[in-house]
C-alpha angles and dihedrals in degrees: 000000000000120000112223113213119214111242122206112253117250109247132188091243091054092050092049090049092052091049091049092050091049091051092049091048091051091050090051094047098040097082090056092046090050091048091049092053090043091058092061097051134092125234089258093059094041094053094033132068096291100074099125106026133075116295117259088229126014105237103207089172088075087074091046090052090048091057098039107033097021095041091219090158092062093045091047091054091050093050092046093049094048093045097047093048090046093052093046096049098040094045094049096043094045093046092051092045092049091049091053093046099045104032103035120069114227134138100252099042093105093046091047091052091050089047092054093045090053085071088074089068096055110098119221093236092058091059096043100089097039091049092048091052091045095051090044091056094048090042096239099129113121093029136108091247092061086067101031097054096052091043091052091046094053093041097053098070093054091043092051090049090055096041096046092051091048095047092054089065095053113094114246092216090080092060094039092056090049092050090050089055090057100267114150124228092255093050089047090054098045099037102035112019101039095054090049095052097050092118090054090047089053091050092050091046093054094048092045091047093052094047094046100038095050098037115125110161099068092037092055094044102042101035125063101146115091096225091063099043118123126222096264093054093040093055090047089054090056089075106100127221095235108008130021130194101217097186095069089046089055089049090052091050091051090051089049092050098049096072090053091055092046094049092051093046091051096045103030094097091054091048091051090050091053092050093047092047092051092047094050098042098033 
């Protein structure tokens, strides 16, 4: 005997909603589609009448020029190294700090949390000159650490804000039972808390990735040697003084955009879980 499932009736409102969502999705994706087509064109097509349409000939050598002449491969490696180290350090430090603030009872825990969150109000430009002078004195300009340390510093306040809100919704009985069984605080954190806050870690990782991967101000100010340049600065340097091949620049921008799309696709489910958890429990 076949079981007939009741299907929802198709209504005019539902059809209009689907059409509206498709239009919004196309508007969101169109800039990337345009950039992708842009990367295969020559200067004649870009500045001619074929700005929006398909290229007359797909110039794959634009990507080859981006890697050879533009050294996008080197800049991509530098950006990836700086971003991965920044995410790892800021996520671990912020998670441990949030655990100490939320879970452990001490007098200045509230004040410490407020002190960390005040970092959200400090603009990057206000710290530019002091950081430049500091790194100049300790001779750390033109190094990976001159980018990693500021990125970590500006990522920690947002990470603590996310972690602390998420930790408040986790029942304390789980840790208390583990401590009664002889589990230390460190084992409780690494074996119980960290697996439970994976959605929050994914959220922090995406925000930290976007801020570090796309950052330009610190990278331009603190880095002048080519071997330490990140992707944003490297693509900017591809603009010539008299003539510029815009196709390879478009190829470099496509290469810089792909990791962002991949990171979001891999971690989007975890981010949705963290948002749903906060909405249900909060």
